C-alpha positions, -999 to +999 in steps of 0.1 A: +273+302+375+269+268+391+297+261+415+305+229+434+330+231+462+344+198+475+346+205+512+334+241+516+335+245+554+372+249+560+395+279+556+399+282+518+368+263+509+347+285+532+361+317+517+354+303+482+318+295+491+313+329+507+327+347+476+305+327+452+274+335+474+284+372+473+283+370+435+249+355+435+260+321+421+243+288+427+265+270+452+267+234+461+291+218+486+300+182+490+313+170+523+306+147+553+285+172+570+302+169+603+319+204+607+313+240+600+283+260+589+271+271+555+256+304+543+219+305+536+210+292+502+240+268+498+230+233+488+248+205+506+255+170+493+268+145+518+294+118+513+328+106+524+353+107+495+375+082+513+348+055+516+337+030+489+308+045+470+313+078+489+309+100+458+274+087+450+257+119+459+275+137+430+256+115+405+231+134+385+245+169+392+260+193+367+282+223+374+301+249+355+330+250+380+344+227+407+369+238+434+387+211+454+408+220+484+417+184+494+451+180+511+450+143+518+459+113+497+457+122+460+437+092+450+406+110+463+413+139+440+414+116+410+383+097+421+364+130+424+377+143+391+367+111+372+332+113+388+329+149+376+346+147+342+314+149+323+294+169+348+316+200+352+333+223+328+364+233+349+383+219+379+402+242+402+426+224+426+440+244+455+476+231+457+507+245+474+542+258+468+553+229+488+552+209+456+585+224+443+615+200+444+643+209+468+665+230+467+639+256+457+655+287+441+644+322+451+618+335+427+608+300+417+583+299+388+556+275+379+578+256+354+603+245+380+605+208+389+581+194+414+585+165+439+575+130+429+538+125+438+517+097+423+481+105+415+469+072+429+490+073+461+473+067+495+502+077+517+531+101+516+542+136+527+522+168+524+543+178+494+538+145+477+501+146+484+497+180+468+520+171+438+500+139+433+467+158+436+479+181+408+487+152+386+454+135+394+434+166+385+454+173+353+452+137+341+414+139+341+406+175+332+437+184+311+438+221+302+404+225+320+423+220+353+438+249+372+464+243+398+465+271+424+499+269+442+491+290+472+517+299+498+512+316+531+474+321+533+461+346+559+428+362+568+396+354+586+390+317+592+427+308+594+428+273+610+466+270+613+470+300+636+499+319+623+484+354+622+461+346+651+491+338+672+506+372+666+473+390+672+468+371+705+504+377+715+503+415+708+469+418+725+484+403+756+507+433+758+541+438+774+574+434+756+569+414+724+599+397+707+597+412+672+620+394+648+640+417+626+646+434+604+617+457+606+617+460+568+618+423+561+596+417+529+567+393+533+548+373+507+513+359+514+478+360+501+446+369+519+422+340+516+395+362+502+417+374+474+427+338+466+390+328+464+381+358+442+410+351+418+402+314+417+366+320+407+376+346+381+399+321+365+372+295+365+349+318+347+377+325+322+383+288+318+421+291+325+442+261+332+477+253+343+498+261+374+499+294+391+518+307+422+490+326+439+506+351+463+513+387+467+544+402+453+573+399+477+573+431+498+535+437+496+540+441+533+569+440+557+573+423+591+572+458+607+539+467+588+524+434+599+531+439+636+522+475+635+489+465+621+485+439+649+491+467+675+466+490+658+439+464+654+441+451+689+445+485+705+473+470+726+500+489+745+525+462+736+561+472+731+577+457+700+613+448+707+630+444+674+657+418+677+686+409+654+677+378+634+711+362+641+706+363+678+671+347+674+685+319+652+715+313+675+690+306+703+675+278+683+643+295+673+627+280+642+615+305+617+579+300+604+569+278+633+583+293+665+578+328+652+551+324+626+553+341+592+589+352+598+617+338+575+648+359+576+670+367+546+695+340+539+676+312+555+672+280+536+634+285+536+635+321+525+621+310+491+587+306+509+586+345+508+601+349+474+582+330+447+577+342+412+541+355+408+540+372+375+517+347+360+489+351+386+492+389+387+490+391+349+457+373+351+442+397+376+453+387+411+449+417+434+459+418+471+443+440+497+464+460+522+479+441+552+461+464+577+427+452+563+437+415+565+449+420+601+420+440+613+394+416+598+412+386+612+411+402+647+374+409+643+368+374+633+389+360+662+370+380+687+337+368+673+346+331+673+368+330+703+398+312+689+414+293+661+389+266+649+399+230+642+408+221+607+376+209+590+378+172+585+416+170+587+441+160+615+452+188+638+486+204+631+511+211+658+506+245+674+527+274+663+544+301+683+567+306+712+555+300+747+557+330+771+586+317+792+608+310+762+600+344+747+609+362+780+642+343+781+650+353+745+642+389+752+664+390+782+693+374+764+691+392+731+694+428+743+665+438+721+659+474+710+625+489+718+608+501+686+602+538+693+581+546+663+548+562+674+515+545+666+484+567+660+469+577+693+494+560+716+529+562+729+553+533+736+570+553+764 
């Protein structure tokens, strides 16, 4: 297969390139050539899709599949799609669950209303950008366009820093504010599983919208943090704290304590989307322990969370140590006394 990835050096784009190379495909990337590294054998075309004439390098090429991870103004998605309409058989756009119109019901499916997002827009919110990008791709490629509405994406290469924050925090040791309950169900997708599913759907020629995530409860908050302790070899003590006490202290789920969204919170839908359509087409999700261990190995190799390839930096996530200590002192947290293999918390 001949694959073109628009971008290809960031988190999702990089994983997609790596998966295609692993399959022995012919892989081309199109980007500005200012960040990231590419596997051996990948062909690079350079251009700036935001600049007049910036897509010129695509002229003359032909590909079976195109994957676009763009999260900026949707006009760029439409411009690229039009340039590739007669040069590619299928167009996969990596979108987001953020496109769903508020209030978002739990278990939201792909047929739910989305926010207003114009395909030719040059400004707007992230949700509007992604919704507009979806419309831009579908307007050009029709049923040859697949819209992958990902949610929480974890794994090696993560450039937002949610799982890396937990890993670094647990590795630092001491008492760790662990937001309860222990059995809180999580929903996410490993970037490598997303990439594999996306390429499989391209080969099959599937189109339309899909929520691309694990089933809710594929892992729990307790299993995630247990895996962090195991991967880092830390002697950290997880202090499970009642969610009401954490919320009363003004802690913001998802940002102050990454990944965590307690039951009953207005953003709980982020962990409870309907995923039957993606799983019926073959999405499989690896164990959380594998995602965590591989992410820790990658972090140790690269030294820290990389900047987002070609995009503005996001605000950092996670509590600072002083605020965490104050919350632990005030909350009357309970030490998790479950034993970890090979170590004791006492």
